[in-house]
C-alpha positions in Angstrom: 198.5 154.1 112.7 200.1 154.8 116.0 204.1 155.4 116.5 205.8 156.6 119.8 206.4 160.8 120.1 208.3 161.2 122.6 206.8 159.5 126.2 203.0 159.3 124.2 201.4 156.6 121.3 199.5 158.7 119.4 197.5 157.8 115.7 197.9 159.4 113.1 197.1 159.3 109.1 198.8 156.8 107.1 198.9 158.5 103.5 201.3 156.1 101.7 204.7 156.7 103.5 203.0 160.1 105.3 201.7 160.6 108.2 199.8 163.2 110.0 198.5 163.8 113.6 195.2 162.9 115.2 194.9 162.7 118.8 196.8 160.8 121.7 195.8 156.8 121.7 193.6 157.1 124.8 192.2 160.0 123.9 191.3 159.1 119.6 189.4 155.7 121.3 188.2 157.7 124.0 185.5 158.9 121.0 186.9 157.2 118.1 183.7 159.5 116.2 185.2 162.3 117.2 188.8 162.3 116.6 188.2 160.6 112.9 186.0 164.2 112.5 188.9 166.2 112.6 190.5 168.7 110.5 193.8 166.9 109.2 196.6 169.0 108.3 198.8 168.5 106.0 201.2 165.6 106.6 204.6 166.0 108.7 205.8 163.0 109.3 207.6 160.4 107.5 207.0 156.3 108.7 210.8 155.4 108.5 211.4 158.4 110.7 208.9 157.3 113.1 208.9 153.9 115.9 205.5 151.8 115.6 203.4 150.6 118.1 199.8 148.6 118.6 197.2 151.3 116.9 195.4 149.7 119.5 194.7 151.3 123.4 197.8 149.0 126.3 194.1 147.9 127.8 192.5 147.1 125.2 191.4 143.1 124.6 192.3 140.7 122.3 189.5 138.1 121.8 190.9 135.4 119.1 189.3 132.7 117.2 189.9 129.3 117.2 189.1 126.9 114.4 187.2 129.3 112.3 188.2 128.3 108.3 186.4 125.6 106.6 189.4 125.2 105.1 191.8 125.2 108.9 189.4 123.5 110.3 191.0 119.2 109.1 194.4 120.2 110.3 192.6 121.5 114.6 190.5 117.9 114.2 194.6 116.0 113.6 196.1 117.7 116.0 194.1 118.4 118.7 191.0 116.4 118.0 189.0 119.5 117.8 185.7 119.2 115.7 183.5 122.1 113.2 183.3 124.7 116.2 179.0 125.3 116.3 179.6 128.5 117.8 182.6 130.8 117.3 185.5 129.2 120.2 187.0 132.5 121.5 190.4 132.9 123.6 191.9 135.5 124.7 194.9 137.7 124.5 196.8 140.1 126.4 197.8 143.6 124.5 201.6 143.0 126.1 202.1 140.7 123.6 201.7 143.1 120.6 204.0 143.9 118.6 204.5 145.9 115.1 206.1 145.3 111.7 209.7 144.8 112.0 210.0 143.3 115.7 211.9 140.0 116.2 209.8 137.6 117.9 211.3 134.9 120.5 211.2 131.4 120.0 210.3 130.5 123.9 213.5 128.5 124.9 211.2 124.5 125.4 209.7 125.5 122.6 210.6 124.0 118.9 209.5 126.8 117.1 206.5 129.2 116.9 204.0 128.0 114.7 202.1 131.3 112.2 198.7 131.8 111.9 197.6 134.8 109.0 194.8 136.4 111.2 191.8 139.5 109.5 191.4 141.3 113.1 188.8 144.1 113.6 189.3 146.9 115.8 185.8 147.9 117.5 184.9 152.0 117.1 182.2 152.2 119.5 180.7 150.3 122.5 179.2 146.7 121.6 176.1 145.7 124.3 173.9 142.1 122.9 174.0 143.6 119.1 172.6 141.0 116.4 174.4 140.3 113.8 172.9 142.7 111.2 173.9 145.9 113.2 177.7 143.9 114.2 179.9 145.6 112.0 177.9 149.9 112.5 180.1 149.0 115.6 183.9 147.8 113.8 186.3 150.5 113.6 187.9 149.0 111.0 190.3 146.2 109.8 193.9 144.9 110.4 195.8 142.2 110.0 197.3 140.2 112.6 199.9 137.0 112.7 198.3 134.6 115.6 202.1 133.0 116.2 201.9 130.1 118.8 203.8 127.7 120.9 202.1 124.6 119.9 203.4 122.7 122.7 201.7 124.5 125.4 198.7 125.4 123.5 198.1 121.6 122.8 199.2 120.1 126.4 196.2 121.4 128.0 192.6 121.7 126.7 193.5 125.7 127.4 195.2 127.4 125.0 195.9 130.6 126.7 199.3 130.0 127.6 200.5 128.6 123.9 198.3 131.6 122.8 200.5 133.8 124.7 204.2 134.1 124.2 206.0 136.8 125.0 206.4 139.7 122.4 204.4 136.3 119.6 201.0 139.2 118.3 202.0 141.6 115.5 199.8 143.5 114.5 199.5 145.8 111.6 200.3 147.8 109.9 197.8 150.3 110.2 193.7 149.9 110.8 192.2 150.2 106.7 188.3 151.7 108.6 185.3 150.0 108.3 184.1 152.6 104.8 186.8 151.5 102.4 187.4 148.1 103.0 184.9 144.9 103.6 185.8 141.4 105.7 183.2 139.3 103.1 185.9 138.1 100.8 190.0 139.5 101.0 193.1 136.8 100.5 195.5 136.4 103.3 198.6 135.3 102.6 201.5 133.9 104.7 204.9 133.8 103.6 208.0 131.7 105.2 211.4 133.0 103.9 209.4 134.5 101.2 207.4 131.1 100.2 203.9 130.9 100.6 202.2 128.7 103.7 199.0 129.9 103.7 196.7 131.4 101.2 192.8 131.7 101.8 190.1 133.6 101.5 187.7 135.2 104.5 184.6 133.7 102.0 185.5 130.6 103.7 184.2 132.0 107.7 182.6 129.6 109.6 182.2 132.5 112.1 182.0 136.0 110.1 182.5 139.3 111.1 179.3 140.0 112.5 178.4 137.1 113.7 181.8 136.8 116.6 180.6 140.8 117.2 177.2 139.4 117.8 178.0 136.0 119.5 180.1 138.3 122.3 178.3 141.5 123.0 175.7 139.3 125.5 177.4 138.1 127.3 180.5 140.8 127.4 180.2 144.7 126.4 183.4 145.2 124.0 184.8 148.5 123.6 186.6 151.0 121.6 189.8 149.3 120.8 189.1 145.5 121.1 190.3 143.8 118.3 189.1 140.4 117.1 191.1 138.5 115.9 189.6 136.2 113.4 191.3 132.8 113.1 193.4 130.8 110.2 193.2 129.3 106.9 194.7 126.3 106.4 198.3 125.7 106.4 199.9 125.9 109.4 203.5 124.2 110.9 201.7 122.2 113.0 199.5 120.6 110.3 202.6 119.7 108.0 204.0 116.8 107.2 206.6 117.0 108.5 205.9 120.0 110.9 207.5 122.9 110.2 208.1 125.9 112.9 209.7 129.2 112.6 213.3 129.6 113.9 215.6 132.0 114.6 217.0 133.2 111.1 213.5 133.4 109.6 211.3 136.5 108.4 207.5 135.1 108.8 205.7 138.1 107.0 201.5 138.2 106.6 199.6 140.2 104.0 196.2 140.8 103.8 194.6 142.4 100.6 193.5 145.9 100.9 195.1 146.0 104.1 199.4 145.6 103.7 201.7 143.2 105.3 203.3 142.5 108.4 206.9 141.4 108.6 208.9 139.9 111.6 212.3 138.4 111.7 212.7 135.3 114.2 215.4 135.0 116.8 216.6 133.5 119.8 215.3 134.1 123.2 218.9 135.6 124.8 219.4 138.2 122.1 216.4 139.9 123.5 217.2 139.3 126.9 217.0 142.6 129.0 214.9 144.6 126.1 211.5 141.7 127.0 208.9 143.0 128.5 
């Protein structure tokens, strides 16, 4: 996980509710293998006492995959007329949109609300260029949870998703990265709750393109770098796919959970509640 120590963003090893510092975030991702081989001391920090930050560099690229669960394909066809993709349908997010557990997320003023999307995210640990599906996972450092909160009005206004997928503070990520030697992405339950009510409940075995296939697909065009994030798509159950549609409103709390990783919970607020604090 990552936290702020004064003006420095640090990576630490999380054990229960205790943290052992490892290295500054940028140093950590400059050589992940070396950082992970560091002999750790006893935990020195309490999770409750630190200011969490996204566990990736500020230079990270966030590659998001659309329509990547069979259970979501029908919703996408009805909403946007999009067919089942033959290849990963990738769009980008900016690292500046990332927030962590507990951070408030504002609704843009001309949106009916925000929509939820629980996603398993893979974090790259070593440079990946032109890799195969068979070796792609060797380049994955670990996995975390990601909520691809979406401004649907802007997203669906044109064929390009970029604006609707980059609303301020709309990318909750965390709560930590579980290393790839401790978890397999092949069969994990993914859940979204809004005010305690389950809205999405899927499993990564329903992915159309698995993590290895996505990494390989990207890597023959874009060199993937340590700290880059690949959000692998969301299952059925989004708010825009319901009848009537349901969107997140100020006062709501949205929580995503991924088996073996944990939960990320965020309050939804009015933009005016954050004026002057939104970067």
